[in-house]
C-alpha positions in Angstrom: -0.1 0.0 0.0 1.0 3.6 -0.6 -0.6 7.1 0.2 -2.2 9.1 -2.2 -2.2 12.8 -1.2 -3.7 15.5 -3.4 -3.9 19.0 -2.1 -5.8 22.0 -3.7 -6.5 25.7 -2.7 -9.9 26.9 -3.2 -8.1 29.9 -5.1 -4.7 29.1 -6.4 -4.1 32.7 -7.2 -3.1 35.3 -4.7 -3.1 39.1 -5.1 0.5 40.4 -4.6 -1.0 43.9 -3.6 -2.8 42.6 -0.6 -1.1 42.6 2.8 -3.1 39.3 3.7 -5.1 36.6 1.8 -7.4 33.9 3.3 -7.2 30.7 1.6 -8.8 27.3 2.2 -6.2 24.3 1.5 -8.0 21.0 0.8 -6.1 17.7 1.4 -7.5 14.5 0.0 -5.8 11.4 1.5 -6.3 7.6 0.8 -4.7 4.4 0.6 -3.7 3.1 -2.9 -3.2 -0.7 -3.5 0.1 -1.9 -5.3 0.7 -5.1 -7.0 0.7 -8.3 -5.1 -0.7 -6.8 -1.7 -1.7 -9.3 0.7 -5.0 -8.9 2.6 -4.8 -7.2 5.8 -6.6 -9.1 8.6 -9.4 -7.6 10.5 -9.4 -7.4 14.3 -12.8 -6.7 15.2 -14.8 -6.0 18.5 -18.4 -5.7 19.0 -19.5 -4.0 22.2 -23.4 -4.6 22.5 -25.8 -3.1 24.7 -28.2 -5.9 26.0 -30.0 -3.8 28.7 -33.6 -4.2 29.5 -34.7 -1.7 27.0 -33.4 -3.8 24.3 -35.8 -6.4 25.0 -37.6 -8.1 22.2 -37.3 -7.0 18.6 -34.4 -4.6 19.0 -32.1 -7.3 20.6 -33.1 -9.7 18.3 -32.3 -7.7 15.2 -29.0 -6.6 16.6 -28.0 -10.2 17.4 -29.0 -11.2 13.8 -26.8 -8.2 12.3 -23.8 -9.2 14.5 -24.2 -12.8 13.3 -24.3 -11.8 9.7 -21.0 -9.8 10.4 -19.2 -12.5 11.8 -20.3 -14.7 9.0 -18.2 -12.2 6.6 -15.1 -12.6 8.5 -12.4 -14.6 6.8 -9.5 -16.8 7.8 -6.8 -14.9 9.6 -9.4 -12.3 10.9 -9.8 -11.9 14.6 -13.2 -11.2 16.7 -14.1 -10.4 20.1 -17.5 -9.7 21.6 -18.4 -7.8 24.8 -21.8 -7.3 26.2 -23.0 -4.7 28.6 -26.0 -3.7 30.7 -25.1 -1.9 34.0 -22.1 -4.4 34.0 -20.0 -5.5 31.1 -18.6 -9.0 30.4 -16.6 -10.6 27.6 -18.7 -13.2 25.8 -16.3 -13.9 23.1 -12.6 -13.4 24.0 -10.2 -12.1 21.4 -9.5 -15.0 19.1 -8.6 -15.8 15.4 -11.7 -17.1 13.4 -11.9 -20.8 13.5 -15.1 -21.6 15.3 -17.6 -19.4 13.9 -20.4 -21.5 15.1 -19.6 -21.1 18.8 -19.0 -17.2 18.2 -22.5 -17.0 16.8 -23.9 -19.2 19.6 -22.5 -16.9 22.3 -24.1 -14.0 20.6 -27.5 -15.6 20.2 -27.4 -16.4 23.8 -27.7 -12.8 24.9 -31.0 -11.7 26.6 -32.0 -8.3 27.6 -31.9 -7.2 31.3 -30.6 -4.4 33.5 -29.4 -0.7 33.2 -26.8 0.9 30.9 -23.1 1.4 31.6 -21.3 2.3 28.3 -18.1 3.2 29.8 -17.8 -0.4 31.3 -18.3 -1.9 28.0 -15.9 0.5 26.2 -13.2 -0.2 28.9 -13.5 -4.2 28.2 -13.8 -3.9 24.6 -10.6 -1.8 24.2 -8.7 -4.1 26.5 -10.0 -7.1 24.5 -9.3 -5.8 20.9 -6.0 -4.4 22.1 -4.9 -8.1 22.4 -5.0 -8.7 18.7 -3.8 -5.3 17.4 -0.6 -6.4 16.1 -0.5 -6.3 12.0 -4.1 -5.9 11.8 -7.0 -3.4 11.0 -8.4 -3.1 14.5 -11.9 -1.7 14.6 -14.5 -1.3 17.5 -18.2 -1.3 16.9 -20.3 0.2 20.0 -23.9 -0.1 20.0 -26.4 1.2 22.5 -29.9 2.2 22.8 -29.6 4.4 25.9 -28.1 7.0 28.1 -25.0 6.0 30.2 -27.1 5.9 33.4 -24.8 3.7 35.3 -21.6 5.1 34.0 -19.6 8.3 33.5 -19.6 10.0 30.0 -16.3 11.8 30.8 -14.7 8.5 31.4 -16.1 7.4 27.9 -14.1 10.2 26.4 -11.0 9.2 28.1 -11.3 5.9 26.9 -11.8 7.0 23.4 -8.7 8.9 23.5 -6.9 5.9 25.0 -8.2 3.9 22.0 -6.5 6.2 19.5 -3.0 5.7 21.4 -3.6 1.9 20.9 -4.3 2.7 17.2 -7.9 1.4 17.5 -10.7 3.0 15.6 -14.1 3.4 17.3 -17.4 3.5 15.6 -20.7 4.1 17.5 -24.3 3.1 16.6 -27.1 4.6 18.1 -30.1 2.4 18.3 -33.7 3.8 18.5 -34.1 7.5 19.8 -33.1 7.4 23.3 -29.4 7.5 23.1 -27.1 10.5 24.0 -26.0 11.9 20.6 -23.5 14.2 22.1 -21.4 11.3 23.9 -21.7 8.8 20.9 -20.7 11.5 18.4 -17.7 12.5 20.5 -16.6 8.9 21.0 -16.7 8.3 17.2 -15.0 11.7 16.4 -12.1 11.2 19.0 -11.8 7.6 17.8 -11.5 8.5 14.1 -14.7 6.5 13.4 -18.1 7.2 12.3 -21.5 7.7 14.0 -24.5 5.5 12.6 -28.1 6.0 13.4 -30.3 3.0 13.5 -33.9 4.5 13.7 -35.7 1.0 13.2 -34.7 -2.3 14.3 -34.8 -3.7 10.6 -32.1 -1.2 9.5 -29.4 -3.0 12.0 -28.4 -5.6 9.5 -27.9 -3.0 6.8 -26.2 -0.5 8.9 -23.8 -3.3 10.2 -23.1 -4.3 6.7 -22.5 -0.7 5.6 -19.8 -0.1 8.4 -18.2 -3.4 7.6 -17.7 -2.4 3.9 -15.9 0.7 5.1 -13.6 -1.4 7.5 -12.9 -3.9 4.7 -11.4 -1.1 2.5 -8.9 0.1 5.2 -5.4 -0.3 3.8 -3.2 1.8 6.0 -3.4 2.7 9.8 -2.3 5.4 12.3 -2.1 8.0 9.7 -1.2 11.6 10.4 -0.8 14.4 8.1 2.3 16.6 8.7 1.8 20.1 7.7 4.8 22.7 7.3 4.0 26.4 6.6 6.3 28.7 4.9 7.3 32.1 6.1 4.4 34.5 6.0 1.7 31.7 6.2 -0.1 30.8 9.4 -3.0 28.5 10.3 -6.2 30.3 11.6 -6.3 30.4 15.4 -9.8 29.3 15.8 -11.0 26.1 14.2 -7.9 25.7 11.9 -8.5 22.2 10.4 -11.7 20.1 9.9 -12.4 16.7 8.1 -15.2 17.1 5.6 -15.3 13.6 4.1 -16.4 10.9 4.7 -17.7 12.7 7.9 -17.4 16.1 8.9 -15.3 16.4 12.2 -13.5 19.4 13.8 -10.0 18.2 14.2 -7.3 18.9 17.0 -4.1 20.3 15.7 -0.7 19.1 17.4 2.1 21.5 17.0 5.3 19.5 16.8 8.5 21.7 16.3 8.0 23.6 13.1 5.2 21.4 12.0 1.6 20.8 12.9 0.3 17.1 13.0 -3.4 16.1 12.5 -4.3 12.6 13.2 -6.5 10.8 10.4 -6.5 7.2 11.8 -7.3 4.7 9.2 -6.7 5.4 5.5 -9.4 3.6 3.1 -8.8 2.6 -0.6 -12.3 3.3 -1.6 -13.0 6.6 0.0 -10.7 9.7 0.7 -10.4 11.5 4.0 -10.6 15.1 2.9 -9.4 17.9 5.2 -9.8 21.5 5.1 -7.3 23.9 6.5 -7.9 27.6 7.0 -4.8 29.5 6.1 -3.7 33.1 6.2 -1.1 34.2 3.7 0.9 37.4 4.0 2.2 39.6 1.2 4.6 37.6 -1.1 6.5 38.5 -4.2 5.0 38.0 -7.6 5.3 34.5 -9.2 4.9 31.0 -8.0 5.5 30.7 -4.2 5.5 27.6 -2.1 3.1 28.1 0.9 3.2 24.9 2.6 4.8 21.3 2.6 2.6 18.2 3.3 3.6 14.6 4.3 1.7 11.7 5.6 3.0 9.3 8.2 1.4 6.0 8.6 1.8 2.3 9.4 1.3 -0.7 6.9 0.0 -3.6 8.7 0.0 -5.6 5.5 3.6 -5.3 5.2 4.2 -5.3 9.1 5.8 -1.7 8.8 5.4 1.5 11.2 6.3 4.9 10.9 6.4 5.1 7.1 6.4 8.6 5.3 4.9 9.4 2.1 6.7 11.5 -0.4 6.6 15.3 0.7 4.4 17.5 -1.6 4.7 21.2 -2.0 1.7 23.4 -2.2 2.1 26.5 -4.4 0.1 29.6 -5.1 0.4 31.9 -8.1 1.1 35.4 -6.8 -0.3 37.9 -9.2 0.4 41.6 -9.6 -3.0 41.7 -11.7 -5.1 39.4 -9.8 -7.5 37.0 -11.5 -9.4 34.4 -9.2 -8.9 30.7 -10.1 -11.7 29.0 -8.1 -11.4 25.3 -7.5 -15.2 23.9 -7.5 -14.0 20.6 -5.7 -12.8 22.7 -2.6 -15.7 25.1 -2.7 -17.8 22.0 -2.2 -15.7 21.0 0.6 -16.1 24.6 2.1 -19.9 24.2 1.8 -20.0 20.8 3.6 -18.1 22.4 6.6 -20.4 25.5 6.5 -23.4 23.0 6.5 -22.0 21.3 9.7 -21.2 24.6 11.5 -24.7 26.2 10.7 -26.3 23.2 12.3 -24.2 23.2 15.3 -25.3 26.7 15.9 -28.9 25.7 15.4 -28.7 23.0 17.7 -27.0 25.4 20.6 -29.8 27.9 20.0 -32.3 25.0 20.4 -30.6 24.1 23.6 -31.0 27.9 24.9 -34.8 27.7 24.0 -34.5 30.1 20.9 -36.5 28.1 18.5 -36.8 31.1 16.0 -32.9 31.5 15.9 -32.6 27.8 15.4 -35.1 27.6 12.6 -33.2 30.3 10.7 -30.0 28.6 11.1 -31.4 25.5 9.9 -32.8 27.1 6.9 -29.4 28.7 6.0 -27.9 25.1 6.4 -30.5 23.7 4.2 -29.6 26.3 1.4 -26.0 25.4 1.8 -26.9 21.8 1.3 -28.7 22.6 -1.8 -25.7 24.5 -3.0 -23.4 21.6 -2.5 -26.0 19.3 -4.2 -27.0 17.5 -1.1 -30.8 17.4 -1.7 -31.4 14.7 0.9 -29.8 16.7 3.6 -31.5 19.7 2.6 -34.9 18.3 2.8 -34.4 16.9 6.5 -32.7 20.3 7.5 -35.8 22.4 5.9 -38.4 20.1 7.4 -36.9 20.5 11.0 -36.8 24.2 10.4 -40.3 24.5 9.1 -41.6 22.5 12.2 -39.8 24.8 14.6 -41.2 27.9 12.9 -44.8 26.4 13.3 -44.2 26.3 17.0 -43.8 22.6 17.0 -41.0 20.8 18.9 -38.6 18.3 17.1 -38.9 14.7 18.2 -35.8 13.0 19.3 -35.6 11.1 16.0 -35.9 14.3 14.2 -33.2 16.0 16.3 -30.8 13.1 15.5 -31.3 12.8 12.0 -30.8 16.6 11.6 -27.4 16.1 13.3 -26.4 13.3 11.2 -27.2 14.9 8.0 -25.2 17.9 9.1 -22.0 15.7 9.2 -22.3 13.6 5.9 -24.4 13.1 2.9 -26.9 10.4 3.3 -26.4 7.3 1.0 -29.6 6.1 -0.8 
């Protein structure tokens, strides 16, 4: 495997007469298969809520989805399963796929009872999946339908940070409409994974399958983009870098000497991770000028190698005495995706403050942004939520969750 890194500025031309210019730098990063690559084993952990609220059809459909997932694992892959109510237990210890029937039997034995302690399940799951992380793609799928009533949400976030240090990816699945979106979203964001919403039980198999397809396409792990800025170029101080695809996430930036590091986590072969950096460029002399150097560090589990580096790439701008814009439509779409997310975040904050009118206005703005970027499905959901608020109605839990989800990504048909 190798890294594909494609940078682009929203406007590759800069006015030589301006003392300062603002530019958005897009970085599209993915794994690319080379000849005779061997398949990278998966190291998968399922953390399943079997509390009393999962009784009946919810738990039965989740068990069916989990069994279908296990059946897709191949020789050399690894699996472990943790179940939690107000306590947590390992029902399938980390093991190579050999006796699939026994794994399926342990899952099918689960029954619903007790309360909910997400942090206990997450802790056991991280400990168990870490046992098989060498030369594998290690992924956790955490499913819950409730609040962390018997646990500590802050502990969940600390555990998510610990998972990244172990080079694990955390994906969260909210089942029904009673789960805490703030916490599950933060766990997935910190863990470089994705948040999924299973609104109806029958969607569980499809959503598990969609996540598994994404996991199967991971080729490289533990990736960081390294950004070196040239003199007179700086990052914006507030929210300098975000990921805009496949999901929108505000990313923390780690200064390291004269570089900035941003964690990407896993790199996939069938979907790019697209980052957007907000840059300020000081006055530069006329002509082509380098403004940044980019490089990606990563591990290749298929080759058993760690700390590899991609070829460095220079980002240049054409500084013009007579300035004529050169707008990149692809980067403009990424800018709109980030705007949609941030506008919806503001709407959510206003809703929490009791300002329904303000929230409706921001959701309408987000809907217009979605239309501009061609996200008609997202625009419909955002506009419907705005209309309900304007008519004096409250949003249901399902509507609020769906509104947040479409702010982060483009829904797949």
